PyMOL commands that place a pseudoatom at each C-alpha (Angstrom):
pseudoatom trace, name=CA, resn=UNK, resi=1, chain=A, elem=C, hetatm=0, pos=[214.588, 198.790, 153.109]
pseudoatom trace, name=CA, resn=UNK, resi=2, chain=A, elem=C, hetatm=0, pos=[217.988, 199.306, 154.747]
pseudoatom trace, name=CA, resn=UNK, resi=3, chain=A, elem=C, hetatm=0, pos=[217.849, 195.785, 156.136]
pseudoatom trace, name=CA, resn=UNK, resi=4, chain=A, elem=C, hetatm=0, pos=[217.185, 194.359, 152.661]
pseudoatom trace, name=CA, resn=UNK, resi=5, chain=A, elem=C, hetatm=0, pos=[220.111, 196.311, 151.203]
pseudoatom trace, name=CA, resn=UNK, resi=6, chain=A, elem=C, hetatm=0, pos=[222.369, 195.110, 154.025]
pseudoatom trace, name=CA, resn=UNK, resi=7, chain=A, elem=C, hetatm=0, pos=[221.343, 191.486, 153.429]
pseudoatom trace, name=CA, resn=UNK, resi=8, chain=A, elem=C, hetatm=0, pos=[222.063, 191.822, 149.690]
pseudoatom trace, name=CA, resn=UNK, resi=9, chain=A, elem=C, hetatm=0, pos=[225.470, 193.336, 150.445]
pseudoatom trace, name=CA, resn=UNK, resi=10, chain=A, elem=C, hetatm=0, pos=[226.402, 190.568, 152.869]
pseudoatom trace, name=CA, resn=UNK, resi=11, chain=A, elem=C, hetatm=0, pos=[225.247, 187.912, 150.398]
pseudoatom trace, name=CA, resn=UNK, resi=12, chain=A, elem=C, hetatm=0, pos=[227.370, 189.397, 147.615]
pseudoatom trace, name=CA, resn=UNK, resi=13, chain=A, elem=C, hetatm=0, pos=[230.347, 189.584, 149.986]
pseudoatom trace, name=CA, resn=UNK, resi=14, chain=A, elem=C, hetatm=0, pos=[230.088, 185.893, 150.876]
pseudoatom trace, name=CA, resn=UNK, resi=15, chain=A, elem=C, hetatm=0, pos=[229.634, 184.838, 147.245]
pseudoatom trace, name=CA, resn=UNK, resi=16, chain=A, elem=C, hetatm=0, pos=[232.792, 186.726, 146.268]
pseudoatom trace, name=CA, resn=UNK, resi=17, chain=A, elem=C, hetatm=0, pos=[234.739, 185.242, 149.184]
pseudoatom trace, name=CA, resn=UNK, resi=18, chain=A, elem=C, hetatm=0, pos=[233.522, 181.729, 148.326]
pseudoatom trace, name=CA, resn=UNK, resi=19, chain=A, elem=C, hetatm=0, pos=[234.544, 182.120, 144.661]
pseudoatom trace, name=CA, resn=UNK, resi=20, chain=A, elem=C, hetatm=0, pos=[238.078, 183.350, 145.391]
pseudoatom trace, name=CA, resn=UNK, resi=21, chain=A, elem=C, hetatm=0, pos=[239.650, 179.885, 145.880]
pseudoatom trace, name=CA, resn=UNK, resi=22, chain=A, elem=C, hetatm=0, pos=[238.287, 178.824, 142.497]
pseudoatom trace, name=CA, resn=UNK, resi=23, chain=A, elem=C, hetatm=0, pos=[240.003, 181.761, 140.851]
pseudoatom trace, name=CA, resn=UNK, resi=24, chain=A, elem=C, hetatm=0, pos=[243.385, 181.004, 142.404]
pseudoatom trace, name=CA, resn=UNK, resi=25, chain=A, elem=C, hetatm=0, pos=[243.504, 177.300, 141.525]
pseudoatom trace, name=CA, resn=UNK, resi=26, chain=A, elem=C, hetatm=0, pos=[246.012, 176.545, 138.770]
pseudoatom trace, name=CA, resn=UNK, resi=27, chain=A, elem=C, hetatm=0, pos=[244.632, 175.087, 135.569]
pseudoatom trace, name=CA, resn=UNK, resi=28, chain=A, elem=C, hetatm=0, pos=[245.595, 171.508, 134.907]
pseudoatom trace, name=CA, resn=UNK, resi=29, chain=A, elem=C, hetatm=0, pos=[247.916, 171.129, 131.924]
pseudoatom trace, name=CA, resn=UNK, resi=30, chain=A, elem=C, hetatm=0, pos=[246.113, 169.842, 128.870]
pseudoatom trace, name=CA, resn=UNK, resi=31, chain=A, elem=C, hetatm=0, pos=[247.624, 168.116, 125.867]
pseudoatom trace, name=CA, resn=UNK, resi=32, chain=A, elem=C, hetatm=0, pos=[245.850, 168.993, 122.622]
pseudoatom trace, name=CA, resn=UNK, resi=33, chain=A, elem=C, hetatm=0, pos=[245.950, 166.921, 119.434]
pseudoatom trace, name=CA, resn=UNK, resi=34, chain=A, elem=C, hetatm=0, pos=[244.813, 167.527, 115.880]
pseudoatom trace, name=CA, resn=UNK, resi=35, chain=A, elem=C, hetatm=0, pos=[243.354, 165.462, 113.034]
pseudoatom trace, name=CA, resn=UNK, resi=36, chain=A, elem=C, hetatm=0, pos=[243.529, 167.142, 109.643]
pseudoatom trace, name=CA, resn=UNK, resi=37, chain=A, elem=C, hetatm=0, pos=[241.409, 165.857, 106.780]
pseudoatom trace, name=CA, resn=UNK, resi=38, chain=A, elem=C, hetatm=0, pos=[240.809, 167.573, 103.442]
pseudoatom trace, name=CA, resn=UNK, resi=39, chain=A, elem=C, hetatm=0, pos=[237.502, 168.913, 104.814]
pseudoatom trace, name=CA, resn=UNK, resi=40, chain=A, elem=C, hetatm=0, pos=[237.869, 169.176, 108.610]
pseudoatom trace, name=CA, resn=UNK, resi=41, chain=A, elem=C, hetatm=0, pos=[240.588, 170.353, 110.995]
pseudoatom trace, name=CA, resn=UNK, resi=42, chain=A, elem=C, hetatm=0, pos=[239.655, 168.651, 114.267]
pseudoatom trace, name=CA, resn=UNK, resi=43, chain=A, elem=C, hetatm=0, pos=[241.308, 169.755, 117.530]
pseudoatom trace, name=CA, resn=UNK, resi=44, chain=A, elem=C, hetatm=0, pos=[240.730, 167.657, 120.649]
pseudoatom trace, name=CA, resn=UNK, resi=45, chain=A, elem=C, hetatm=0, pos=[242.082, 166.980, 124.128]
pseudoatom trace, name=CA, resn=UNK, resi=46, chain=A, elem=C, hetatm=0, pos=[244.140, 163.961, 125.085]
pseudoatom trace, name=CA, resn=UNK, resi=47, chain=A, elem=C, hetatm=0, pos=[242.065, 160.896, 125.897]
pseudoatom trace, name=CA, resn=UNK, resi=48, chain=A, elem=C, hetatm=0, pos=[239.466, 161.661, 123.239]
pseudoatom trace, name=CA, resn=UNK, resi=49, chain=A, elem=C, hetatm=0, pos=[241.295, 160.110, 120.275]
pseudoatom trace, name=CA, resn=UNK, resi=50, chain=A, elem=C, hetatm=0, pos=[238.725, 157.431, 119.561]
pseudoatom trace, name=CA, resn=UNK, resi=51, chain=A, elem=C, hetatm=0, pos=[235.787, 159.865, 119.628]
pseudoatom trace, name=CA, resn=UNK, resi=52, chain=A, elem=C, hetatm=0, pos=[237.720, 162.419, 117.574]
pseudoatom trace, name=CA, resn=UNK, resi=53, chain=A, elem=C, hetatm=0, pos=[238.495, 159.838, 114.897]
pseudoatom trace, name=CA, resn=UNK, resi=54, chain=A, elem=C, hetatm=0, pos=[234.812, 158.856, 114.782]
pseudoatom trace, name=CA, resn=UNK, resi=55, chain=A, elem=C, hetatm=0, pos=[233.759, 162.510, 114.377]
pseudoatom trace, name=CA, resn=UNK, resi=56, chain=A, elem=C, hetatm=0, pos=[236.395, 163.092, 111.668]
pseudoatom trace, name=CA, resn=UNK, resi=57, chain=A, elem=C, hetatm=0, pos=[235.227, 160.010, 109.753]
pseudoatom trace, name=CA, resn=UNK, resi=58, chain=A, elem=C, hetatm=0, pos=[231.571, 161.003, 110.048]
pseudoatom trace, name=CA, resn=UNK, resi=59, chain=A, elem=C, hetatm=0, pos=[232.181, 164.573, 108.868]
pseudoatom trace, name=CA, resn=UNK, resi=60, chain=A, elem=C, hetatm=0, pos=[234.348, 163.385, 105.971]
pseudoatom trace, name=CA, resn=UNK, resi=61, chain=A, elem=C, hetatm=0, pos=[231.612, 160.934, 104.935]
pseudoatom trace, name=CA, resn=UNK, resi=62, chain=A, elem=C, hetatm=0, pos=[228.930, 163.649, 105.080]
pseudoatom trace, name=CA, resn=UNK, resi=63, chain=A, elem=C, hetatm=0, pos=[230.973, 166.339, 103.306]
pseudoatom trace, name=CA, resn=UNK, resi=64, chain=A, elem=C, hetatm=0, pos=[230.103, 165.433, 99.690]
pseudoatom trace, name=CA, resn=UNK, resi=65, chain=A, elem=C, hetatm=0, pos=[226.293, 165.129, 100.132]
pseudoatom trace, name=CA, resn=UNK, resi=66, chain=A, elem=C, hetatm=0, pos=[226.179, 168.393, 102.068]
pseudoatom trace, name=CA, resn=UNK, resi=67, chain=A, elem=C, hetatm=0, pos=[228.410, 170.177, 99.543]
pseudoatom trace, name=CA, resn=UNK, resi=68, chain=A, elem=C, hetatm=0, pos=[226.157, 168.993, 96.713]
pseudoatom trace, name=CA, resn=UNK, resi=69, chain=A, elem=C, hetatm=0, pos=[223.038, 170.226, 98.489]
pseudoatom trace, name=CA, resn=UNK, resi=70, chain=A, elem=C, hetatm=0, pos=[224.694, 173.613, 99.054]
pseudoatom trace, name=CA, resn=UNK, resi=71, chain=A, elem=C, hetatm=0, pos=[225.907, 173.793, 95.476]
pseudoatom trace, name=CA, resn=UNK, resi=72, chain=A, elem=C, hetatm=0, pos=[229.389, 174.823, 96.675]
pseudoatom trace, name=CA, resn=UNK, resi=73, chain=A, elem=C, hetatm=0, pos=[232.606, 173.347, 98.037]
pseudoatom trace, name=CA, resn=UNK, resi=74, chain=A, elem=C, hetatm=0, pos=[233.113, 174.856, 101.515]
pseudoatom trace, name=CA, resn=UNK, resi=75, chain=A, elem=C, hetatm=0, pos=[236.600, 175.512, 102.857]
pseudoatom trace, name=CA, resn=UNK, resi=76, chain=A, elem=C, hetatm=0, pos=[237.944, 173.188, 105.568]
pseudoatom trace, name=CA, resn=UNK, resi=77, chain=A, elem=C, hetatm=0, pos=[236.088, 173.588, 108.833]
pseudoatom trace, name=CA, resn=UNK, resi=78, chain=A, elem=C, hetatm=0, pos=[238.073, 174.058, 112.075]
pseudoatom trace, name=CA, resn=UNK, resi=79, chain=A, elem=C, hetatm=0, pos=[236.319, 172.218, 114.895]
pseudoatom trace, name=CA, resn=UNK, resi=80, chain=A, elem=C, hetatm=0, pos=[237.246, 171.924, 118.584]
pseudoatom trace, name=CA, resn=UNK, resi=81, chain=A, elem=C, hetatm=0, pos=[235.953, 168.927, 120.543]
pseudoatom trace, name=CA, resn=UNK, resi=82, chain=A, elem=C, hetatm=0, pos=[235.571, 169.623, 124.238]
pseudoatom trace, name=CA, resn=UNK, resi=83, chain=A, elem=C, hetatm=0, pos=[235.001, 166.580, 126.413]
pseudoatom trace, name=CA, resn=UNK, resi=84, chain=A, elem=C, hetatm=0, pos=[233.471, 168.410, 129.359]
pseudoatom trace, name=CA, resn=UNK, resi=85, chain=A, elem=C, hetatm=0, pos=[230.268, 170.312, 129.860]
pseudoatom trace, name=CA, resn=UNK, resi=86, chain=A, elem=C, hetatm=0, pos=[230.734, 174.050, 129.914]
pseudoatom trace, name=CA, resn=UNK, resi=87, chain=A, elem=C, hetatm=0, pos=[228.724, 177.201, 129.410]
pseudoatom trace, name=CA, resn=UNK, resi=88, chain=A, elem=C, hetatm=0, pos=[229.956, 179.519, 126.691]
pseudoatom trace, name=CA, resn=UNK, resi=89, chain=A, elem=C, hetatm=0, pos=[230.570, 183.122, 127.609]
pseudoatom trace, name=CA, resn=UNK, resi=90, chain=A, elem=C, hetatm=0, pos=[228.694, 184.929, 124.913]
for i in range(1, 90): cmd.bond("trace and resi %d" % i, "trace and resi %d" % (i + 1))
show_as sticks, trace
zoom trace
């Protein structure tokens, strides 16, 4: 039992030590841009302009049919496009 606890402790120690360089690396600067339409406020990173314009056009095209099916005119939707895979925290 003591050996198992010691192994767990050593494992946690090495995981923390291995993760420390990741924590100290500076974040790369990111330029953000915005496309505002009457129905969507689209925020996206640099280099994604073509995809962002496609998404803005698609959402603008779909706004009226969706609003009619809801029976209401929703307020503009803020939307952030993220071009990388990530896991949300919560």
